[in-house]
C-alpha positions as CSV (number, residue, x, y, z in Angstrom):
1,X,34.3,156.1,60.6
2,X,33.3,158.6,63.3
3,X,36.7,160.1,63.5
4,X,36.9,160.5,59.7
5,X,33.5,162.2,59.8
6,X,34.8,164.5,62.5
7,X,37.9,165.6,60.6
8,X,36.8,165.3,57.0
9,X,33.1,166.2,57.2
10,X,33.4,168.9,54.4
11,X,34.9,166.3,52.0
12,X,32.1,163.8,52.7
13,X,29.5,166.5,52.1
14,X,31.1,167.6,48.9
15,X,31.1,164.0,47.6
16,X,27.5,163.4,48.6
17,X,25.8,166.7,48.0
18,X,27.9,168.4,45.3
19,X,29.2,165.3,43.5
20,X,32.8,166.6,43.5
21,X,36.0,165.6,45.2
22,X,37.9,168.4,46.8
23,X,41.1,166.3,47.0
24,X,40.9,165.6,43.2
25,X,41.4,162.0,43.9
26,X,38.1,160.4,42.8
27,X,38.4,159.9,39.1
28,X,34.7,159.6,38.5
29,X,34.1,163.0,40.2
30,X,36.8,165.0,38.4
31,X,36.2,167.6,35.7
32,X,38.9,169.1,33.6
33,X,38.4,172.8,32.8
34,X,40.2,175.0,30.3
35,X,41.0,178.4,31.8
36,X,41.6,181.8,30.2
37,X,45.3,181.0,29.9
38,X,44.5,178.9,26.8
39,X,46.2,180.3,23.7
40,X,44.3,178.1,21.3
41,X,47.4,176.1,20.2
42,X,45.1,173.0,19.7
43,X,47.7,170.7,21.3
44,X,45.2,169.5,23.9
45,X,42.5,168.8,21.3
46,X,45.0,166.9,19.1
47,X,45.9,164.6,22.0
48,X,42.4,164.0,23.3
49,X,41.6,160.3,22.6
50,X,37.9,160.9,22.5
51,X,37.8,164.3,20.7
52,X,36.1,166.0,23.7
53,X,37.9,169.3,23.2
54,X,36.7,171.8,20.6
55,X,37.9,175.3,19.6
56,X,39.4,177.3,16.9
57,X,43.1,178.0,16.5
58,X,44.2,181.0,18.6
59,X,40.9,181.0,20.6
60,X,40.1,179.4,24.0
61,X,39.1,175.8,23.7
62,X,36.3,174.0,25.6
63,X,36.0,170.5,27.0
64,X,32.8,168.6,26.6
65,X,32.4,167.0,30.0
66,X,29.9,164.4,28.7
67,X,32.5,163.1,26.3
68,X,35.6,163.4,28.5
69,X,36.9,160.2,29.9
70,X,39.1,162.0,32.4
71,X,42.4,160.5,31.2
72,X,44.4,163.7,31.8
73,X,46.1,163.8,28.4
74,X,44.9,167.3,27.8
75,X,46.4,168.6,31.1
76,X,49.7,166.8,30.6
77,X,50.1,168.1,27.1
78,X,49.2,171.7,27.7
79,X,52.2,174.0,27.5
80,X,50.4,177.0,29.1
81,X,49.0,175.3,32.2
82,X,45.6,176.3,31.0
83,X,43.8,173.1,32.1
84,X,42.9,172.5,35.7
85,X,41.1,169.8,37.6
86,X,37.8,171.1,39.1
């Protein structure tokens, strides 16, 4: 444990203090974000199993993080690489 604290202190602190995972490995701490690359094609919204994505056609969409189950369907279906893990 001490050696992991020595080498990965920043990651431990991010998990505890900021409730995020810098390695994007902890599913519960992931957030998906739609960037400005979004063209508004609605493909992500149509493939979201819980309807967590909203937006008008040809306008940037938004993910409701409270509804999102972090399945990654939006990211895998986006043709413009407009969705990132945060």
